[in-house]
C-alpha positions as CSV (number, residue, x, y, z in Angstrom):
1,M,35.8,-10.5,-7.6
2,R,38.1,-7.5,-7.1
3,W,36.0,-5.5,-9.5
4,L,32.9,-6.1,-7.3
5,L,34.8,-4.6,-4.3
6,H,35.7,-1.5,-6.4
7,L,32.1,-1.2,-7.5
8,V,30.8,-1.3,-3.9
9,A,33.4,1.3,-2.9
10,A,32.4,3.6,-5.7
11,I,28.8,3.3,-4.7
12,V,29.5,4.1,-1.1
13,I,31.6,7.1,-2.1
14,L,28.9,8.5,-4.4
15,A,26.2,8.0,-1.8
16,S,28.2,9.7,0.9
17,S,29.0,12.7,-1.3
18,A,25.4,13.1,-2.3
19,T,24.4,12.9,1.3
20,G,26.9,15.6,2.1
21,V,25.4,18.0,-0.4
22,S,21.8,17.5,0.9
23,A,23.0,17.8,4.5
24,L,24.1,21.4,3.9
25,T,22.2,23.8,6.1
26,W,21.4,27.5,5.3
27,K,20.3,29.9,8.0
28,L,17.2,31.8,7.1
29,T,16.5,34.7,9.4
30,C,13.5,37.1,9.9
31,N,12.8,39.8,12.4
32,D,9.4,39.5,14.1
33,G,7.0,41.8,12.2
34,N,9.1,42.3,9.1
35,A,8.5,40.5,5.8
36,Q,12.1,40.5,4.6
37,A,14.1,37.2,5.0
38,V,17.9,37.0,4.9
39,V,19.8,33.8,4.0
40,K,23.3,32.9,5.1
41,A,24.9,29.9,3.4
42,P,28.1,28.4,4.6
43,G,31.1,30.3,3.2
44,E,29.0,33.1,1.7
45,A,27.8,36.5,2.9
46,A,24.2,36.9,4.1
47,H,21.8,38.3,1.4
48,L,18.2,39.1,0.9
49,V,16.0,36.5,-0.8
50,D,12.8,36.6,-2.8
51,W,11.9,32.9,-2.4
52,A,11.1,33.2,1.3
53,S,9.3,35.8,3.4
54,C,7.7,36.3,6.9
55,D,4.5,37.7,8.2
56,T,4.4,41.4,9.1
57,V,2.5,40.9,12.4
58,L,4.5,41.9,15.5
59,D,3.3,39.1,17.8
60,G,6.3,37.2,19.0
61,V,6.2,34.6,16.2
62,C,7.7,34.7,12.7
63,T,5.5,32.8,10.2
64,F,8.0,31.9,7.4
65,T,6.6,31.2,3.9
66,V,9.2,29.3,1.8
67,E,8.7,28.4,-1.8
68,R,9.1,24.7,-2.7
69,T,11.7,23.6,-5.2
70,G,12.3,20.5,-7.2
71,C,8.9,19.9,-8.9
72,G,10.4,20.6,-12.4
73,C,8.1,23.5,-13.4
74,A,9.7,26.7,-14.8
75,P,7.8,29.7,-13.4
76,K,8.9,31.0,-10.1
77,G,6.6,29.8,-7.3
78,C,4.8,27.2,-9.3
79,C,5.7,24.4,-6.9
80,G,3.8,26.0,-4.1
81,S,5.0,27.0,-0.7
82,D,5.2,25.8,2.9
83,S,4.6,27.8,6.1
84,F,6.4,27.4,9.4
85,D,5.8,29.2,12.7
86,V,8.9,30.0,14.8
87,P,8.7,31.8,18.1
88,V,11.1,34.8,18.8
89,H,14.6,33.7,19.9
90,R,14.0,30.1,18.6
91,S,14.9,28.2,15.5
92,K,13.4,25.3,13.5
93,L,15.2,22.9,11.2
94,V,13.4,22.2,7.9
95,E,14.8,19.3,6.0
96,R,14.1,19.6,2.2
97,P,14.4,16.8,-0.3
98,F,15.6,19.1,-3.1
99,G,18.2,21.7,-2.1
100,P,19.8,22.5,1.3
101,N,18.2,22.2,4.6
102,L,17.0,25.4,6.2
103,R,17.5,26.6,9.8
104,L,14.7,29.1,10.3
105,R,15.6,31.7,12.9
106,C,13.2,34.4,14.4
107,R,14.7,37.5,16.0
108,R,12.9,40.1,18.0
109,C,12.4,43.5,16.3
110,P,15.4,45.6,17.2
111,V,13.3,48.8,17.6
112,A,10.4,49.4,20.0
113,P,7.2,49.4,18.0
114,G,4.7,52.2,18.3
115,S,1.8,49.9,19.0
116,P,1.2,46.2,19.4
117,T,-0.2,45.9,15.9
118,A,2.7,47.8,14.3
119,T,5.2,46.2,11.9
120,C,8.9,46.1,12.4
121,P,10.6,48.7,10.2
122,V,14.0,46.9,10.4
123,A,14.9,43.8,8.3
124,P,17.7,41.5,9.5
125,P,21.1,42.8,8.7
126,S,22.7,41.8,5.4
127,P,26.0,43.1,3.9
128,S,25.7,45.6,1.0
């Protein structure tokens, strides 16, 4: 009977540790009108990514395009992608079944654009 108690305890510990990994949230940031996305994972420096991008329209909304993961195919991008609209100064939580959750953040372009249809020339900051 005692072995059953140990088995149940081991299952609970494994389940809680697996939940902790998937509950990790990365911050993915874009500036409105700039295609470059920057990710910040807990305990790591922010850096540019090639698996996510934003639209280049300076319209007060960042349209994030994020590649899917976990389908088991080898070539980059073969799992498809998802799009999410996030207004400037807002964020959106995207829960993913494979990999960390993403907090999508849209920031206003830090420089004044020359026209309403201009793109933002400045990407979100990332350390060199």
